[in-house]
Kinemage of the C-alpha trace (Angstrom):
@kinemage 1
@onewidth
@group {chain A} dominant
@subgroup {mainchain}
@vectorlist {calphas} color= white
{ca met a 1} P -0.023 0.241 -0.048
{ca thr a 2} L 2.900 2.581 0.988
{ca leu a 3} L 4.593 1.299 -2.509
{ca leu a 4} L 1.243 2.209 -4.392
{ca met a 5} L 0.898 5.490 -3.225
{ca ser a 6} L 4.318 6.328 -2.911
{ca ala a 7} L 3.907 5.832 -6.946
{ca met a 8} L 1.104 8.066 -7.376
{ca leu a 9} L 3.109 10.648 -5.423
{ca phe a 10} L 5.868 10.844 -8.286
{ca thr a 11} L 3.595 10.315 -10.569
{ca gly a 12} L 1.809 13.169 -9.481
{ca val a 13} L 5.009 15.612 -9.071
{ca ala a 14} L 6.376 14.507 -12.238
{ca met a 15} L 3.053 15.310 -14.160
{ca ala a 16} L 2.867 18.743 -12.533
{ca thr a 17} L 6.981 20.002 -13.220
{ca pro a 18} L 6.478 20.314 -17.120
{ca gln a 19} L 3.254 22.858 -16.452
{ca ile a 20} L 5.663 25.048 -14.353
{ca thr a 21} L 8.062 25.031 -17.082
{ca leu a 22} L 5.693 26.022 -20.018
{ca glu a 23} L 4.249 28.702 -17.917
{ca asn a 24} L 7.802 30.165 -17.235
{ca ser a 25} L 8.480 29.949 -20.513
{ca asn a 26} L 5.275 31.452 -21.793
{ca ser a 27} L 6.067 34.712 -19.729
{ca lys a 28} L 9.219 34.970 -21.364
{ca ser a 29} L 8.078 35.093 -24.983
{ca ile a 30} L 5.236 38.369 -23.510
{ca leu a 31} L 8.390 40.296 -22.911
{ca leu a 32} L 9.629 40.863 -26.461
{ca gln a 33} L 8.535 43.817 -28.113
{ca gln a 34} L 8.845 45.710 -31.247
{ca glu a 35} L 10.874 47.950 -31.690
{ca lys a 36} L 9.425 51.495 -32.619
{ca val a 37} L 11.483 54.357 -33.401
{ca lys a 38} L 9.983 58.039 -34.412
{ca ile a 39} L 10.834 59.450 -37.750
{ca glu a 40} L 10.106 62.343 -39.508
{ca ala a 41} L 7.013 62.578 -42.320
{ca glu a 42} L 9.042 63.457 -45.118
{ca asn a 43} L 10.994 59.977 -44.487
{ca leu a 44} L 8.083 57.878 -44.362
{ca pro a 45} L 8.102 55.879 -48.083
{ca asp a 46} L 6.330 57.493 -51.112
{ca ala a 47} L 3.814 54.384 -51.107
{ca val a 48} L 2.546 55.530 -47.475
{ca lys a 49} L 3.099 59.023 -48.690
{ca thr a 50} L 0.988 58.570 -51.821
{ca asn a 51} L -1.811 56.426 -49.755
{ca ile a 52} L -2.029 58.980 -47.230
{ca thr a 53} L -2.565 61.686 -49.913
{ca asn a 54} L -5.389 60.003 -52.066
{ca asp a 55} L -7.044 58.576 -48.797
{ca glu a 56} L -9.983 61.655 -48.208
{ca thr a 57} L -10.330 60.659 -44.670
{ca val a 58} L -6.813 62.838 -43.352
{ca lys a 59} L -5.057 63.882 -46.340
{ca val a 60} L -6.363 67.491 -45.008
{ca phe a 61} L -4.656 67.091 -41.579
{ca pro a 62} L -1.281 67.594 -40.482
{ca ile a 63} L 1.073 64.905 -39.806
{ca ala a 64} L 1.468 64.969 -35.720
{ca glu a 65} L 3.959 62.068 -36.232
{ca ala a 66} L 5.283 59.247 -37.780
{ca phe a 67} L 7.154 55.822 -36.042
{ca gln a 68} L 8.529 53.013 -38.425
{ca val a 69} L 7.665 49.895 -36.210
{ca ala a 70} L 9.815 46.889 -36.970
{ca lys a 71} L 8.366 43.148 -35.972
{ca leu a 72} L 9.923 40.542 -34.957
{ca asp a 73} L 9.721 39.071 -38.283
{ca gly a 74} L 11.907 41.819 -39.721
{ca thr a 75} L 9.648 43.432 -41.384
{ca phe a 76} L 8.442 46.868 -41.096
{ca his a 77} L 5.134 48.593 -40.668
{ca tyr a 78} L 4.668 52.318 -39.878
{ca glu a 79} L 2.350 54.069 -37.708
{ca val a 80} L 1.183 57.532 -38.692
{ca ile a 81} L -0.509 60.203 -36.188
{ca phe a 82} L -2.497 63.028 -37.850
{ca glu a 83} L -3.505 66.289 -36.074
{ca asn a 84} L -7.413 65.965 -36.199
{ca gly a 85} L -8.304 68.862 -34.098
{ca thr a 86} L -9.461 66.738 -31.260
{ca glu a 87} L -7.492 65.835 -28.000
{ca glu a 88} L -7.793 61.989 -29.233
{ca lys a 89} L -5.532 62.251 -32.507
{ca leu a 90} L -5.928 59.972 -35.168
{ca thr a 91} L -3.936 56.819 -35.786
{ca lys a 92} L -3.409 54.775 -39.260
{ca lys a 93} L -1.122 51.655 -39.727
{ca tyr a 94} L 0.318 51.629 -42.849
{ca asp a 95} L 2.674 48.636 -44.429
{ca gln a 96} L 5.625 48.666 -46.391
{ca glu a 97} L 4.440 49.121 -49.946
{ca gly a 98} L 1.615 52.014 -48.497
{ca asn a 99} L -1.388 49.900 -47.451
{ca glu a 100} L -3.285 50.441 -44.594
{ca ile a 101} L -3.397 48.085 -41.869
{ca ile a 102} L -6.960 48.040 -40.778
{ca glu a 103} L -7.048 45.573 -37.461
{ca glu a 104} L -9.942 44.035 -35.842
């Protein structure tokens, strides 16, 4: 009986250990972040500038800030903040080809 209980206790401890390890590795991956670098609006790629010029919703607003964001896969996207006359400025994101990224 004691041998059976010892075996059950050992098996329970052995099964619990991988769960703890998985939780630790997940918390490490959360620490990885994208690199966001402020750039001048005139340094945006031509494709992004063209899209902004052709977009009726933002073409009349001045650009307050622009950022180049390096993603974990080595590609970039651009975050452009427009001065739209309200406290909450309008922010749009564009890929490297100038296409607007619409987040759902």
